[in-house]
DRENDO-1510 file (C-alpha; in Angstrom, 1 decimal, always signed):
<recs>
REC; n; res; u; v; w
REC; 1; MET; -33.3; -65.2; -49.6 .
REC; 2; HIS; -30.4; -65.5; -52.0 .
REC; 3; ALA; -28.6; -68.9; -51.8 .
REC; 4; ALA; -25.4; -67.2; -50.8 .
REC; 5; ASP; -27.2; -65.8; -47.7 .
REC; 6; VAL; -28.3; -69.2; -46.4 .
REC; 7; PRO; -26.2; -70.2; -43.4 .
REC; 8; ALA; -24.1; -73.3; -44.2 .
REC; 9; VAL; -21.2; -75.4; -43.1 .
REC; 10; ASN; -18.9; -75.8; -46.0 .
REC; 11; LEU; -16.6; -78.7; -46.2 .
REC; 12; ARG; -13.5; -79.3; -48.3 .
REC; 13; ILE; -11.5; -82.5; -48.1 .
REC; 14; GLU; -7.9; -82.2; -49.4 .
REC; 15; SER; -5.8; -85.2; -50.1 .
REC; 16; ARG; -2.2; -85.1; -48.8 .
REC; 17; GLY; -1.1; -88.2; -50.7 .
REC; 18; ASP; +0.1; -91.0; -48.6 .
REC; 19; SER; -0.2; -88.9; -45.5 .
REC; 20; GLY; -4.0; -89.0; -45.6 .
REC; 21; CYS; -6.3; -86.0; -45.9 .
REC; 22; VAL; -7.0; -82.7; -44.2 .
REC; 23; ALA; -10.5; -81.3; -43.8 .
REC; 24; PHE; -11.2; -77.6; -44.1 .
REC; 25; VAL; -14.5; -76.6; -42.4 .
REC; 26; THR; -16.0; -73.2; -42.9 .
REC; 27; ILE; -18.9; -71.8; -40.9 .
REC; 28; ASP; -20.6; -69.6; -43.5 .
REC; 29; ASN; -23.1; -67.1; -42.1 .
REC; 30; ALA; -21.0; -64.1; -43.2 .
REC; 31; ARG; -23.8; -61.6; -43.3 .
REC; 32; ARG; -24.3; -62.2; -39.6 .
REC; 33; LEU; -20.6; -62.5; -38.7 .
REC; 34; ASN; -21.0; -66.3; -38.8 .
REC; 35; SER; -23.2; -66.3; -35.7 .
REC; 36; LEU; -24.5; -69.7; -34.7 .
REC; 37; ASN; -28.2; -70.3; -34.9 .
REC; 38; ARG; -29.9; -73.6; -34.1 .
REC; 39; GLN; -29.8; -75.0; -37.6 .
REC; 40; LEU; -26.2; -74.0; -38.2 .
REC; 41; MET; -25.1; -75.6; -34.9 .
REC; 42; GLU; -26.9; -78.9; -35.8 .
REC; 43; ARG; -25.2; -79.0; -39.2 .
REC; 44; PHE; -21.8; -78.2; -37.7 .
REC; 45; ALA; -21.9; -80.8; -35.0 .
REC; 46; ASP; -23.0; -83.4; -37.4 .
REC; 47; ALA; -20.3; -82.5; -40.0 .
REC; 48; ILE; -17.5; -82.8; -37.4 .
REC; 49; ALA; -19.0; -86.1; -36.1 .
REC; 50; ASP; -19.0; -87.5; -39.6 .
REC; 51; LEU; -15.4; -86.3; -40.2 .
REC; 52; SER; -14.3; -88.0; -37.0 .
REC; 53; GLY; -15.2; -91.4; -38.4 .
REC; 54; ARG; -12.7; -91.1; -41.3 .
REC; 55; ALA; -9.7; -93.3; -40.8 .
REC; 56; ASP; -7.6; -91.3; -43.2 .
REC; 57; LEU; -8.3; -87.9; -41.5 .
REC; 58; ARG; -5.1; -86.3; -40.2 .
REC; 59; ALA; -6.3; -82.8; -39.2 .
REC; 60; VAL; -9.2; -80.3; -39.4 .
REC; 61; VAL; -8.9; -76.6; -40.1 .
REC; 62; LEU; -11.9; -74.6; -38.8 .
REC; 63; THR; -12.6; -71.1; -40.0 .
REC; 64; GLY; -15.4; -68.6; -40.7 .
REC; 65; ALA; -16.5; -67.2; -44.0 .
REC; 66; GLY; -16.0; -63.6; -45.2 .
REC; 67; GLY; -12.9; -62.5; -43.4 .
REC; 68; LYS; -14.6; -60.4; -40.8 .
REC; 69; ALA; -15.3; -63.1; -38.2 .
REC; 70; PHE; -14.3; -66.5; -37.1 .
REC; 71; VAL; -17.6; -66.8; -35.3 .
REC; 72; GLY; -19.2; -63.7; -33.9 .
REC; 73; GLY; -21.2; -65.5; -31.2 .
REC; 74; ALA; -24.5; -67.2; -30.9 .
REC; 75; ASP; -27.5; -65.8; -32.7 .
REC; 76; ILE; -28.8; -63.0; -30.5 .
REC; 77; ASP; -32.2; -62.9; -32.3 .
REC; 78; GLU; -32.8; -66.5; -31.3 .
REC; 79; MET; -31.5; -66.0; -27.8 .
REC; 80; ALA; -33.7; -63.0; -27.2 .
REC; 81; GLY; -36.8; -65.1; -27.5 .
REC; 82; LEU; -35.8; -68.0; -25.2 .
REC; 83; ASP; -37.5; -69.1; -22.0 .
REC; 84; ALA; -35.7; -71.2; -19.4 .
REC; 85; ALA; -36.4; -74.5; -21.2 .
REC; 86; GLY; -35.4; -73.1; -24.6 .
REC; 87; ALA; -32.3; -71.6; -23.1 .
REC; 88; ARG; -31.2; -75.0; -21.9 .
REC; 89; ALA; -31.8; -76.6; -25.3 .
REC; 90; PHE; -30.0; -73.7; -27.1 .
REC; 91; ILE; -26.9; -73.7; -24.9 .
REC; 92; THR; -26.7; -77.5; -25.1 .
REC; 93; ARG; -26.4; -77.1; -28.9 .
REC; 94; VAL; -23.5; -74.8; -28.4 .
REC; 95; HIS; -21.9; -77.3; -26.1 .
REC; 96; ARG; -22.5; -80.1; -28.7 .
REC; 97; CYS; -20.5; -78.1; -31.3 .
REC; 98; CYS; -17.6; -77.6; -28.9 .
REC; 99; ALA; -17.7; -81.2; -27.7 .
REC; 100; ALA; -17.6; -82.4; -31.4 .
REC; 101; VAL; -14.4; -80.5; -31.9 .
REC; 102; ARG; -12.8; -81.7; -28.6 .
REC; 103; ASP; -13.9; -85.3; -29.3 .
REC; 104; CYS; -12.5; -85.2; -32.9 .
REC; 105; PRO; -9.7; -87.8; -32.8 .
REC; 106; VAL; -7.3; -85.6; -34.8 .
REC; 107; PRO; -6.0; -82.1; -34.1 .
REC; 108; VAL; -8.4; -79.2; -35.0 .
REC; 109; ILE; -6.8; -75.9; -35.9 .
REC; 110; ALA; -8.8; -72.7; -35.4 .
REC; 111; ARG; -7.9; -70.3; -38.3 .
REC; 112; ILE; -9.1; -67.0; -36.7 .
REC; 113; GLY; -9.4; -64.2; -39.3 .
REC; 114; GLY; -11.7; -61.9; -37.5 .
REC; 115; HIS; -14.0; -61.6; -34.5 .
REC; 116; ALA; -14.2; -64.6; -32.1 .
REC; 117; LEU; -16.8; -63.6; -29.5 .
REC; 118; GLY; -18.9; -65.5; -27.0 .
REC; 119; ALA; -19.8; -68.9; -28.4 .
REC; 120; GLY; -17.2; -68.3; -31.1 .
REC; 121; LEU; -14.4; -67.9; -28.5 .
REC; 122; GLU; -15.7; -71.1; -26.8 .
REC; 123; LEU; -15.5; -72.9; -30.1 .
REC; 124; ALA; -11.9; -71.6; -30.6 .
REC; 125; ALA; -11.0; -72.7; -27.1 .
REC; 126; ALA; -12.3; -76.2; -27.9 .
REC; 127; CYS; -9.8; -76.4; -30.8 .
REC; 128; ASP; -6.3; -77.9; -30.2 .
REC; 129; LEU; -4.4; -75.0; -31.8 .
REC; 130; ARG; -5.4; -71.4; -32.5 .
REC; 131; ILE; -3.7; -69.2; -35.2 .
REC; 132; ALA; -5.1; -65.7; -35.5 .
REC; 133; ALA; -4.7; -62.7; -37.7 .
REC; 134; ASP; -3.3; -59.6; -36.0 .
REC; 135; THR; -6.6; -57.9; -36.8 .
REC; 136; ALA; -8.7; -60.4; -34.9 .
REC; 137; ARG; -10.8; -59.4; -31.9 .
REC; 138; PHE; -11.8; -61.6; -28.9 .
REC; 139; GLY; -14.2; -61.4; -26.1 .
REC; 140; MET; -16.8; -63.0; -23.9 .
REC; 141; PRO; -19.5; -60.3; -23.8 .
REC; 142; GLU; -22.4; -62.4; -22.5 .
REC; 143; VAL; -22.7; -60.5; -19.1 .
REC; 144; ARG; -23.4; -57.4; -21.1 .
REC; 145; LEU; -26.4; -59.1; -22.5 .
REC; 146; GLY; -27.7; -60.4; -19.2 .
REC; 147; ILE; -26.4; -63.9; -19.4 .
REC; 148; PRO; -23.3; -65.7; -18.1 .
REC; 149; SER; -20.6; -67.2; -20.2 .
REC; 150; VAL; -21.0; -71.0; -19.8 .
REC; 151; VAL; -20.2; -74.4; -21.3 .
REC; 152; GLU; -16.7; -74.4; -22.9 .
REC; 153; ALA; -15.9; -71.1; -21.3 .
REC; 154; ALA; -14.8; -73.5; -18.6 .
REC; 155; LEU; -11.7; -74.2; -20.7 .
REC; 156; LEU; -10.5; -70.6; -20.4 .
REC; 157; PRO; -8.9; -70.7; -16.9 .
REC; 158; ALA; -6.6; -73.5; -18.1 .
REC; 159; LEU; -5.6; -71.4; -21.2 .
REC; 160; VAL; -5.2; -67.9; -19.7 .
REC; 161; GLY; -5.2; -68.5; -15.9 .
REC; 162; TRP; -8.0; -67.7; -13.4 .
REC; 163; GLY; -7.2; -64.0; -13.2 .
REC; 164; ARG; -7.5; -63.4; -16.9 .
REC; 165; ALA; -10.5; -65.6; -17.2 .
REC; 166; ARG; -12.3; -63.6; -14.5 .
REC; 167; GLN; -11.3; -60.4; -16.3 .
REC; 168; MET; -12.7; -61.7; -19.6 .
REC; 169; LEU; -15.9; -63.2; -18.1 .
REC; 170; LEU; -16.8; -60.5; -15.6 .
REC; 171; LEU; -16.0; -57.4; -17.6 .
REC; 172; GLY; -17.2; -58.6; -21.0 .
REC; 173; GLU; -14.6; -56.5; -22.8 .
REC; 174; THR; -13.1; -57.2; -26.2 .
REC; 175; PHE; -9.4; -57.4; -26.7 .
REC; 176; GLY; -6.9; -57.8; -29.6 .
REC; 177; ALA; -4.9; -60.6; -31.0 .
REC; 178; ASP; -1.6; -59.4; -29.3 .
REC; 179; ASP; -3.2; -59.6; -25.9 .
REC; 180; ALA; -4.7; -63.0; -26.8 .
REC; 181; GLU; -1.3; -64.3; -27.7 .
REC; 182; ARG; +0.4; -62.8; -24.7 .
REC; 183; TRP; -2.2; -64.4; -22.4 .
REC; 184; GLY; -1.9; -67.8; -24.0 .
REC; 185; LEU; -5.3; -67.8; -25.6 .
REC; 186; VAL; -3.8; -68.2; -29.1 .
REC; 187; GLU; -0.6; -69.9; -30.1 .
REC; 188; GLN; +0.4; -67.7; -33.0 .
REC; 189; VAL; -0.5; -64.2; -34.4 .
REC; 190; VAL; +0.3; -63.3; -38.0 .
REC; 191; PRO; -0.7; -60.6; -40.5 .
REC; 192; PRO; -4.0; -61.5; -42.3 .
REC; 193; GLU; -2.1; -62.2; -45.5 .
REC; 194; GLY; +0.1; -64.7; -43.7 .
REC; 195; LEU; -2.7; -66.7; -42.0 .
REC; 196; ASP; -3.0; -69.5; -44.6 .
REC; 197; ALA; +0.8; -69.9; -44.7 .
REC; 198; ALA; +0.9; -70.2; -40.9 .
REC; 199; VAL; -1.9; -72.8; -41.0 .
REC; 200; GLU; +0.0; -74.8; -43.7 .
REC; 201; HIS; +3.2; -74.7; -41.6 .
REC; 202; ALA; +1.3; -76.2; -38.6 .
REC; 203; LEU; -0.3; -78.8; -40.9 .
REC; 204; ALA; +3.1; -79.8; -42.4 .
REC; 205; ALA; +4.4; -80.3; -38.8 .
REC; 206; LEU; +1.4; -82.5; -37.9 .
REC; 207; LEU; +1.6; -84.5; -41.1 .
REC; 208; ALA; +5.3; -85.2; -40.4 .
REC; 209; CYS; +4.3; -87.0; -37.2 .
REC; 210; GLY; +2.9; -90.6; -36.9 .
REC; 211; PRO; -0.8; -90.6; -37.6 .
REC; 212; GLU; -1.5; -93.1; -34.8 .
REC; 213; SER; +0.7; -91.4; -32.3 .
REC; 214; ILE; -1.0; -88.0; -33.0 .
REC; 215; ARG; -4.4; -89.7; -32.3 .
REC; 216; ILE; -3.1; -91.3; -29.1 .
REC; 217; GLN; -1.6; -88.0; -28.0 .
REC; 218; LYS; -4.7; -86.0; -28.5 .
REC; 219; GLN; -6.8; -88.6; -26.6 .
REC; 220; LEU; -4.2; -88.6; -23.8 .
REC; 221; ILE; -4.3; -84.8; -23.6 .
REC; 222; ARG; -8.1; -84.9; -23.3 .
REC; 223; ARG; -7.8; -87.4; -20.4 .
REC; 224; TRP; -5.2; -85.2; -18.7 .
REC; 225; GLU; -7.7; -82.4; -18.5 .
REC; 226; ASP; -10.0; -84.5; -16.3 .
REC; 227; LEU; -7.6; -86.7; -14.3 .
REC; 228; PRO; -5.6; -86.0; -11.0 .
REC; 229; LEU; -1.9; -86.0; -11.6 .
REC; 230; ARG; -1.2; -89.6; -10.4 .
REC; 231; GLU; -3.9; -91.0; -12.7 .
REC; 232; ALA; -2.8; -88.8; -15.6 .
REC; 233; ILE; +0.7; -90.2; -15.3 .
REC; 234; ALA; -0.7; -93.8; -15.2 .
REC; 235; ALA; -2.8; -93.0; -18.3 .
REC; 236; GLY; +0.4; -91.9; -20.1 .
REC; 237; ILE; +2.0; -95.3; -19.4 .
REC; 238; ASP; -1.1; -97.0; -21.0 .
REC; 239; ALA; -0.9; -94.7; -24.0 .
REC; 240; PHE; +2.8; -95.4; -24.5 .
REC; 241; ALA; +2.1; -99.1; -24.5 .
REC; 242; GLN; -0.8; -98.6; -26.8 .
REC; 243; ALA; +1.5; -97.0; -29.4 .
REC; 244; TYR; +3.5; -100.2; -29.6 .
REC; 245; SER; +0.4; -102.2; -30.5 .
REC; 246; THR; +0.8; -100.7; -33.9 .
REC; 247; GLU; +3.8; -100.9; -36.4 .
REC; 248; GLU; +4.3; -97.1; -36.3 .
REC; 249; PRO; +7.1; -96.9; -33.7 .
REC; 250; ALA; +9.2; -99.5; -35.3 .
REC; 251; ALA; +8.8; -98.0; -38.8 .
REC; 252; MET; +9.4; -94.4; -37.8 .
REC; 253; MET; +12.3; -95.1; -35.5 .
REC; 254; ALA; +13.9; -97.2; -38.3 .
REC; 255; ARG; +13.6; -94.4; -40.7 .
REC; 256; PHE; +15.0; -91.9; -38.1 .
REC; 257; ARG; +18.0; -94.1; -37.4 .
REC; 258; ALA; +18.7; -94.6; -41.2 .
REC; 259; GLU; +18.5; -90.8; -41.7 .
REC; 260; HIS; +20.9; -90.3; -38.8 .
REC; 261; ARG; +23.4; -92.8; -40.1 .
REC; 262; ALA; +23.2; -91.2; -43.6 .
REC; 263; ARG; +23.9; -87.7; -42.0 .
REC; 264; LYS; +26.9; -89.1; -40.1 .
REC; 265; ALA; +28.3; -90.7; -43.2 .
REC; 266; ARG; +28.1; -87.3; -45.0 .
REC; 267; GLY; +29.9; -85.7; -42.0 .
REC; 268; GLY; +26.7; -83.9; -40.9 .
</recs>
């Protein structure tokens, strides 16, 4: 097999000066629409876990190689040969990939340039923000292969509502980026040539925020997903107090107030 055909997880760390760094993670199994096999899933989960330990990390951009797919699903050749025990181990690997993204302490942006199907859609749902090309296609086709959609498919009702989630999971049909945006599955749809610019715009907005406050905010959002309302509100009080254990609020508010005074002095 040619080296270019070997599935890989490609990582590029880009310094953003004093703001820290951004990691660009590319799932590269382009000849198979970036489908996830056992080896690729292990590499991906380990790569995201390693990134999560970086104190200077500000954001992660996740995408698929080749332009045709974000992730086209789990490897059907491997799934076809599973027994019950093997199925449990295989789907646990899929979950580990999604959990690594959700547990990453900084925002993860899904850059969706093509098909996001099955496990690929679950991985996109695990990201914090989803930006898609208008040519992208989405779907959860597992029931058409004799298996249910599971693990992080459980995130879909919160994104699209129970009715749309049932439609996606029970019919197994694919749909376009416009529907995905209208349903709330993705936050932004742009022409393919505008995908990188849209991602950069989102990154610029993230980097303008306090790095500690962003980490606290993501952690709190994750807690909100699991807590009853009363406990979620109480967790927010703790998070607010936690922010003041750092110097970030004082420094950023002082800068904001200075800029405001300067604008007023200029008559703005």
